[in-house]
TORLUMMI-181804 format. One line per 8 residues: number of its first residue (from 1); their letters; for each residue z, x, y of C-alpha. Coordinates in steps of 0.5 Angstrom, whole numbers, plus 500, padded with zeros to 3 digits. Example, Ala and Ser with C-alpha at 12.3 -4.5 7.8 and 13.67 -1.06 7.14 Angstrom:
TORLUMMI-181804
1> AS> 516 525 491 ~ 514 527 498
This chain:
TORLUMMI-181804
1> MAGHDHPA> 609 557 528 ~ 602 560 531 ~ 605 567 531 ~ 609 566 524 ~ 607 571 518 ~ 606 565 513 ~ 599 563 514 ~ 600 556 512
9> LRLYAAFQ> 605 555 518 ~ 599 558 523 ~ 595 553 520 ~ 599 547 522 ~ 599 550 529 ~ 592 550 529 ~ 592 543 528 ~ 596 542 534
17> WQSLTAAQ> 591 546 539 ~ 592 542 545 ~ 600 544 545 ~ 598 552 545 ~ 597 557 550 ~ 591 560 551 ~ 593 567 548 ~ 596 563 542
25> RNALLDDP> 589 560 541 ~ 585 566 542 ~ 590 569 536 ~ 588 564 532 ~ 581 564 533 ~ 581 571 530 ~ 586 570 525 ~ 586 574 518
33> DPAVREAA> 586 568 514 ~ 579 564 514 ~ 583 557 513 ~ 587 558 519 ~ 580 561 523 ~ 576 555 521 ~ 582 550 523 ~ 582 554 530
41> RRGSRQLD> 575 553 531 ~ 575 546 529 ~ 581 545 534 ~ 577 549 540 ~ 572 543 539 ~ 577 538 542 ~ 576 542 549 ~ 568 542 548
49> PEAVEAEL> 565 536 551 ~ 558 537 548 ~ 561 538 541 ~ 566 532 542 ~ 560 528 544 ~ 556 530 538 ~ 561 529 533 ~ 564 522 537
57> PPIGSRNR> 566 517 531 ~ 562 510 532 ~ 565 504 535 ~ 570 501 530 ~ 572 507 527 ~ 579 509 526 ~ 579 516 529 ~ 575 514 535
65> WFVLGTCA> 581 512 540 ~ 584 518 538 ~ 578 522 540 ~ 577 518 547 ~ 584 519 549 ~ 586 526 547 ~ 579 530 548 ~ 575 533 553
73> LSPAVVEQ> 569 528 554 ~ 562 529 557 ~ 560 525 563 ~ 555 521 558 ~ 561 519 554 ~ 565 517 560 ~ 559 512 562 ~ 559 509 555
81> CFADDEVH> 566 508 555 ~ 565 504 562 ~ 559 500 559 ~ 562 498 553 ~ 569 496 556 ~ 572 502 552 ~ 576 505 558 ~ 584 504 555
89> PLARNRHT> 584 511 552 ~ 581 514 558 ~ 587 512 562 ~ 591 516 558 ~ 587 522 557 ~ 589 528 561 ~ 582 531 561 ~ 579 524 564
97> PADALARL> 575 527 570 ~ 577 525 577 ~ 571 520 579 ~ 573 516 573 ~ 580 516 574 ~ 578 513 581 ~ 574 508 578 ~ 580 506 573
105> ARHPDAEI> 585 506 579 ~ 580 500 581 ~ 579 497 575 ~ 580 489 575 ~ 585 489 569 ~ 592 490 571 ~ 594 494 565 ~ 589 499 566
113> RRLVATRP> 591 500 573 ~ 598 501 570 ~ 596 506 565 ~ 594 511 571 ~ 598 509 576 ~ 603 514 575 ~ 599 520 573 ~ 600 527 576
121> DLGPEAAE> 593 528 577 ~ 591 521 581 ~ 588 523 587 ~ 588 518 594 ~ 587 512 589 ~ 595 512 588 ~ 596 510 596 ~ 591 504 594
129> LRQDPDED> 595 502 588 ~ 602 502 592 ~ 599 496 595 ~ 596 493 589 ~ 597 485 588 ~ 600 487 581 ~ 608 488 582 ~ 608 493 576
137> VRMRARLQ> 602 497 578 ~ 606 497 585 ~ 612 500 582 ~ 609 505 578 ~ 605 507 584 ~ 611 508 588 ~ 613 513 582 ~ 607 517 582
145> PSIRTWAE> 609 522 588 ~ 615 524 584 ~ 611 526 578 ~ 607 533 579 ~ 607 535 572 ~ 605 532 565 ~ 612 534 562 ~ 615 529 568
153> FQEVQKVV> 610 524 567 ~ 612 524 559 ~ 619 523 561 ~ 618 517 566 ~ 613 514 561 ~ 619 514 556 ~ 623 510 561 ~ 618 505 564
161> DHGPDCTC> 615 502 558 ~ 621 500 555 ~ 627 495 557 ~ 634 495 556 ~ 635 494 549 ~ 630 500 547 ~ 632 503 541 ~ 627 509 540
169> PITQPATE> 629 515 537 ~ 632 520 542 ~ 628 526 542 ~ 627 533 546 ~ 621 534 549 ~ 617 540 547 ~ 616 542 555 ~ 622 539 559
177> PSPDWYAT> 622 538 567 ~ 626 543 571 ~ 634 541 572 ~ 632 540 580 ~ 627 535 578 ~ 632 531 574 ~ 637 532 580 ~ 632 529 585
185> CAASEEPV> 631 523 580 ~ 638 521 580 ~ 638 521 588 ~ 632 517 588 ~ 632 510 591 ~ 627 508 585 ~ 631 505 579 ~ 626 508 574
193> LRRVAASW> 627 515 576 ~ 635 514 576 ~ 634 511 569 ~ 630 518 567 ~ 635 522 570 ~ 641 518 566 ~ 637 519 560 ~ 637 527 560
201> PGLPAELV> 643 530 557 ~ 644 536 561 ~ 645 532 568 ~ 651 535 571 ~ 658 532 571 ~ 658 530 578 ~ 651 526 578 ~ 654 523 571
209> GTLALDDD> 660 520 575 ~ 655 517 580 ~ 650 514 576 ~ 656 511 572 ~ 657 506 578 ~ 650 505 579 ~ 648 498 581 ~ 642 498 576
217> EQVRIRLA> 644 496 569 ~ 639 500 565 ~ 641 506 569 ~ 648 505 566 ~ 646 503 559 ~ 641 510 558 ~ 647 514 561 ~ 652 511 556
225> CHHPLAQP> 647 512 550 ~ 644 519 552 ~ 649 523 556 ~ 655 526 552 ~ 659 526 558 ~ 659 518 559 ~ 666 516 560 ~ 669 512 554
233> HLLLDVFV> 669 505 559 ~ 662 505 560 ~ 660 506 553 ~ 665 500 551 ~ 662 496 557 ~ 655 497 554 ~ 657 496 547 ~ 660 489 549
241> TRPAHRPH> 654 487 553 ~ 648 490 549 ~ 648 489 541 ~ 642 493 540 ~ 646 499 542 ~ 652 498 538 ~ 650 502 532 ~ 648 508 536
249> LLTLPACP> 654 508 540 ~ 659 507 534 ~ 657 514 532 ~ 658 518 539 ~ 665 522 540 ~ 666 519 546 ~ 666 511 543 ~ 673 509 545
257> RTGRTHLI> 678 508 539 ~ 684 505 543 ~ 684 501 550 ~ 680 495 546 ~ 686 490 545 ~ 683 485 551 ~ 677 484 547 ~ 681 481 541
265> GHPDPEVR> 679 474 543 ~ 671 475 545 ~ 667 470 542 ~ 662 475 539 ~ 665 477 532 ~ 662 485 532 ~ 666 485 539 ~ 673 482 536
273> ALAAADPA> 672 487 530 ~ 672 493 534 ~ 678 491 538 ~ 682 489 531 ~ 682 496 529 ~ 686 498 536 ~ 693 501 534 ~ 695 498 540
281> LHEPPLED> 694 491 538 ~ 701 488 536 ~ 698 483 531 ~ 691 485 528 ~ 687 479 526 ~ 688 478 519 ~ 686 471 519 ~ 680 471 523
289> PDDAVRRA> 675 467 521 ~ 670 473 520 ~ 670 477 514 ~ 668 483 518 ~ 674 482 523 ~ 679 481 518 ~ 676 488 514 ~ 677 492 521
297> AATNPTLT> 684 489 522 ~ 686 491 515 ~ 684 499 518 ~ 689 498 523 ~ 694 503 522 ~ 700 499 525 ~ 700 495 518 ~ 706 496 513
305> PETLETLL> 705 499 506 ~ 707 492 504 ~ 702 489 508 ~ 696 493 505 ~ 698 492 498 ~ 697 485 499 ~ 690 486 503 ~ 688 491 497
313> TDLRTAEG> 688 485 492 ~ 683 481 497 ~ 676 483 496 ~ 675 481 504 ~ 680 486 506 ~ 680 491 500 ~ 675 496 503 ~ 679 496 510
321> AAANPSLP> 686 497 507 ~ 683 503 503 ~ 681 506 509 ~ 687 505 513 ~ 691 512 515 ~ 698 509 514 ~ 696 508 506 ~ 701 512 503
329> VPRMHALL> 698 518 500 ~ 701 517 493 ~ 697 510 493 ~ 691 513 496 ~ 691 518 490 ~ 692 512 485 ~ 686 508 488 ~ 682 515 487
337> GHCLNGAV> 684 516 480 ~ 682 509 479 ~ 675 509 482 ~ 674 516 478 ~ 676 513 471 ~ 672 507 472 ~ 666 512 474 ~ 666 516 467
345> TPPTAARR> 660 516 464 ~ 660 513 457 ~ 660 518 451 ~ 653 515 448 ~ 650 515 455 ~ 652 523 455 ~ 649 524 448 ~ 643 522 451
C-alpha cells in the first residue's frame, strides 16, 4: 500500500510507520498528497526519542501504554518509567536500550523477567535468566539462543503464552522466519519450539510425521489444527480429547468421515454424534438420549428411504434425515418445493 496509486491507501500505510522499510518511509515523507505527507511526518516522530518525550501522554491516558510499548524512548522517559514502576511496556518495546533491558532482566517481578527472557536482543543477562528461581522464566530463557530475529520472536510468543485449548485466530505473519529455522525448531529438545514448528503449515511431510508421534500433547494438538498434512487419525484424537478445537477440526478436509464406529459408546455426546454418521456403522443410534446424536444418526447413508420418511416426521431428526445422501431425489425435490412454497412473499407484502 505504501506505493499504491490511491492516496488513501498510502495514507493507511503511513499509519503503520514501523512496519515500513526506509525507502518506503522516505517516499511517503515526499508524497505528492499533503495528507499522506502529514501522516508520514507524524509517523516518523515515533522513532524520534525527543519528540516522543515532548508529546508523551500523561499517566493514566489511553495512549500512554501504546507509546511506551512501541516508540523510541529517551533516557529520561526510560528512567521515569522505572521511577513510576511503569516498566511493563518497556519489556515489550523493541527500542528499549540495552542497559534498560539488563535492568528489566533483573527486575524483582517474575512477570517482567518472563517478558524479556525470549527477546532476540537480550545480552549476557540471558544466561542469568536460565538460572532464574522462576521455572517459567528459566524455560523461556532456554529458548532465547534459538531466537535471533523479531519474526522468530513473534512466532514463539504466539505459542509460549497460550495453552492447549487456545483458539486464537490462525494468522499469517507479515514477516515469516526461514524454513530452516522451523526445521531446527522441529528437532529441538524444547517442547515449545516443537510446538512452534507444528504451527507452521509449510513444514515438510517427513517432519509432520515425526511431530505426529511427539510425546508432547500440545505439539500434536497444534499439528492437527494448523498443518494440512496432519493425518486424519491425529485430528480424530484431538477431536475426542480437546472439545475447544472441535468446531475448527470439523472444517478441515482431512477430518475423517469414516473409521469412527469405535466411538459410538463414548460418554461425550459430541463424540457420539461424530460416530453416528459413519457409514460403516451397522445400526445408527436413532434412540440415543441426546438430540444431537439422533440428528447425526439420521444423516447416516445406511438408512433406508422408509426409515428416513419416519425420521422426517420427527422434529428431532428431520434436519438430519433431510440432509441424508440416501434420500431419493424425487423426495428431495418435494421437500425443496414445500420449503419454497412456504417462503413465497404474501401479495400484500409484495405490493408494499
